[in-house]
Each structure stands twice: as C-alpha cells, then as structure tokens.
C-alpha positions, 0 to 999 in steps of 0.5 A, a space after each residue: 499500500 502506498 503512503 498516500 493510500 494509508 489513513 493519515 493515523 497510520 501515516 502518523 503513527 509509523 512515522 512516515 509523515 509529521 504533526 506540525 503544531 502551529 504557536 507553542 505557547 500554553 497549549 501547543 508545546 505540551 501538545 506537541 510534546 506529547 504527540 513527540 512520545 508516539 510521533 514526528 511533530 515539527 513545532 513551529 513558533 514566530 518567536 525565534 528566541 523561544 524558538 532557540 529556549 525550546 530547543 535547549 528544553 526550556 519552556 518559555 512558558 515555564 510550565 515544563 520541565 527539561 526532562 518532558 522534552 527527553 526522548 521526544 521526536 519534535 524539531 523547533 522551526 520558525 521557517 515555513 519551508 521546514 513545515 511542508 513535511 508535514 502533513 497534519 497542521 494543529 493551530 495552537 495560537 492565542 485568540 486575544 481581544 484587543 482594547 474594545 473587547 473585540 476579537 482579535 483573529 490576528 493570530 489564528 489569521 495568520 496562522 492559517 496563511 502559514 499553514 496555507 503556503 504549506 498546505 498539499 493534498 491529502 493534508 489535515 488542518 485541525 484548529 484548537 484555539 478558541 473561537 466563536 462559532 463559524 470562525 474555522 469555516 467562515 473566516 479560517 478555511 478560506 485563507 486555507 483554500 486562496 495560499 494553497 489553491 486546494 479545495 476543503 473536504 475534496 483536497 485537504 480535511 479540516 478539524 477543530 478540537 478545542 484545547 482544555 489546557 488548565 495551566 499550573 493543574 498537574 491533575 487535569 492535564 492533556 492526557 486526562 481530560 476528555 478531547 472533544 473533536 469535529 471534522 469537516 465530514 464523517 472522514 475527517 472526523 473519523 481520522 482526527 480523533 484517531 489521531 487525539 487518541 494518540 495523547 488522550 488517555 481518557 478518550 475523545 467526544 466527537 462533536 456532530 460538526 465544527 460549530 457545536 465544537 466551537 460552540 462547546 469550549 466557548 460554552 464552556 468558559 462563557 458558564 463558569 464566567 457567569 457563575 463566578 459573576 454571581 459570587 462576585 456580585 453577591 459579595 459586593 452584596 454583602 459586604 456592604 451588610 458586614 456580612 462575609 461571602 465566605 461564610 455565606 458560601 461555607 453554609 450555602 455549600 452545605 446543601 447538595 446542589 449548591 454549585 461551589 464558585 468563590 469570588 475573584 479576579 477573572 483575568 487570563 487568556 479563557 474565562 475573561 476572553 472568550 465570551 466576548 468571542 460569543 458576544 460578538 457573534 450574537 451581536 453580528 447575528 442581531 442577538 444583543 446578550 443580557 446575561 453574558 455582558 453582566 457576567 463580563 462587566 462585573 468580573 471585569 469591574 472586580 480590580 478596581 472594586 478592591 482597589 477603591 475598597 483599599 483605599 477606604 480602608 486607609 481613610 478609616 484607620 486615619 492614614 493620608 491616601 495621598 502619604 501612603 504605601 501599599 504591598 501587592 502580592 501576587 501579580 499573575 492571572 492566577 496561583 502558581 503560574 508565571 503566565 501574566 496575561 490579561 491579568 486583573 491584579 493591574 486593575 488593582 495597581 491603577 486604581 490605587 496609583 489613580 488615588 496617588 497610593 504608592 504600590 510595590 509589587 512582589 511575585 515568586 512566579 512573574 517576570 518582572 521584565 515582562 510585567 515592565 513590558 506590557 504594563 509599565 511596572 516591574 517588581 521589587 526583590 523583597 519588601 521593605 519592613 515597617 513601610 506599608 499601610 496596607 498589604 494586597 494579597 492578590 494571587 494566592 501563591 502556595 509560597 503565601 499560604 503559610 505567612 503568618 500574621 505576625 510576618 505581614 505586621 512585620 511589613 506594616 507601619 507600625 505593625 498595624 494596617 490593612 490585609 486585603 486578602 482577595 481569595 479569602 486564603 489567612 480567614 479567621 487566623 488574624 486577630 489584631 490586623 485590619 482583615 477583609 476579603 471578597 
C-alpha cells in the first residue's frame, strides 16, 4: 500500500509523515511534546527567541521541565519551508481581545496563512484556538484555500478540537481530560479522533459539527464566567451588609446541589476573554447578550473595586492616602503560574495609583521584565519592613499560604494596618490586623 493510500493516522503512527503544531505556548508546546512520544513532530513558532529556548529544552512559559523534552521526536523551527513535510497541522495560537473587548483574530488568521503556504493534497488542518462558532469555516478555511489553491473536503480536510489546558494544573492534563473533536465530514472526524487518541488517555468526544465543537469550548468558559460573576456580585452586596461572603458560601455549600464557586479576579486568556467572542458573534446575528455581558461587566470591574476598598480601609485608619504605600502580593492571572496575560491584578494597581498611592509588587512566579514591557511596572525583590499601610494579597500562590500574622505585622507601619485577602486564604487566622476579603 502506498503512503498516499494509507490513512493519515497510519502515516503518523508509522512516522512516514509528521504532525506540525503551529504556536508553541501554553497549549501548543505540551501538545507537541506529547505527540512526540509516538509520532514525529515539527513545532512551529514565529518567535525565534522562544524557538532557541525550546531547542535547549527550556519551556518559555516555565510550565514544563527539561525532562519533559527527553526522548521526544520533535524539532523546532520558525521557517515555513521546514513545515512542508508535515501532513497534519494543528493550530494552537492565542485568540485575544483588543482594548475594545472585540475579538482579535490576527494570530489565528496569520497561522492560517502560514499553513496555507505549506498545505498539500491529502493534508489535515485542525484548529484548537478558541473562537466563535463559524470562525474555522468562515474565516480560516478561505485563507487555506486561497493560499494553497486547494479545496476543503476534496483536497484537504479540516477539523476543530478545542484546547482544555489548565495552566498550573498537574491533575487535569492533556491526557486526562476528554478531548472534544470534530471534522468537516465523517472521514475527517474519524481520522482526527484517531490521531488525538494517541495522546488522550481519557478518550475523545465526537461533536456533530465543527460549529458545535467551537460553541462547546466557548460555552464552557462562559458558564464559569457567569457563575463567578454571581458570587462576585453577592460579595459586593454582602460586604455592604457587613456579612462575610465566604461564611455565607460555606453555609450554602452544605446543600448537596449548591454549586461551589468563589469570588475573585477573572483574568487570563480563557474565562476573561472567551465570552467576548460569543457576545461579538451574537451581536453580528442581531442578538444583544444580556446575562453574558452583565457577567463580563461585573468580573471586569472587580480589580477596580478591590483598589477602591483598599483606599477606604486606609482612610478609615486615619492615614493620608496621598502619603500611603501598599504592597501587592501576586501579579500573575492565577495562582502558581507565570502567565501575566490579562492579569486583573493590574486593575488593582491602576486604581491605587489613581489615588496617588505608592505601590510595590512582589511575585515568585512572574517575570519583572515581562511585567514592565506589558504593563509598565516591575517587581521589587523584597518587601520593605515597616513601610506599608496596607497589603493586598491578590494571588494565592502556595508560597504565600504559610505566612502568618507576625510576618504581615513586620511589613506594616507600626505593626498595624490592613490586609486585603482577595481569595480568603488567611480567613479566621488574624486577630489584630484589619482584615478584609471578597
């Protein structure tokens, strides 16, 4: 049987051809390395500096160890001509929003142009980037067809399989999370399913269409966003009443069917972004979202709310806000990761600075240069003892959880001040300091 008569799965598993993963960030690099256990993989990224790091077995995202690169059949490149040997392309680039909260399809369309220049008859292209329903077929496929001169369905196949990577999570991983898969026809669905089964022990869920698979991912994150918005709004109300939100949620959680969500900042590249793609698409077809848009408004406002509450607490202690200094602990978008994309801690800092408060920031995971480049501020190496009027514990990194009241008193002016504990990791542990949590 000739290579062209074999299924794409057979060609890959026999290493007669290669998988090309386009975009080697939090999603793409782990995916490439997992496939490279059993298949030949070409990892493509436009950032030559990142490519150099990966060639030296360094994960630029600082999620993977050097050992994760060991015994993997993978090569890394930023050159389009070097990906033309592949026959199965996986696009795993970011899909951010712009400063108007509108979808920025720039990366995924650029990736489509890259793949389109390498595409051949019989090839497969699977998108993992989170998009609104219809984006793969309506926005990406035309680019593939134009640049390759080929026709989807007849000459090449397309699929969509939404990524479900959870940065920092060592339990729910690529291999242990069921993978939703889809294809442009029955043959594509079967082959895409078989290929992903190589790396997903939990198995695959075949969606009935590409649009269903696209809507599936955006629905997952929109649902979570709405649930967090509800408890965030409850926190706004209960705090005005002088009632502990966490006490209320603990009591309510004693009922078997109560959904256990907690208040907090909602940033990052998924939950804080994806619902805007659905809102955008809904508006395009004449529907103006109400619940989803309201949830986004509430969650996007929480950082500013925390900043204002911090200033209020400082004023209640009789301190002059114009002369006050605040330590913010944590700058990444979530705990125990180095990812600073769309970090809502920035909103806290901006709000404090709008009141002329001096702000110091520490974070054991974040890179100071990245923060400076992205947001205009960097990190200090160590907090200054006895200099702060308030401390905002913005991100519950593991390194912060063991700190006690004595430690915080050593950092506050005169050993007294305010602790703003956003996620409540010190709840019921402080007896002398002014304590606040969402």
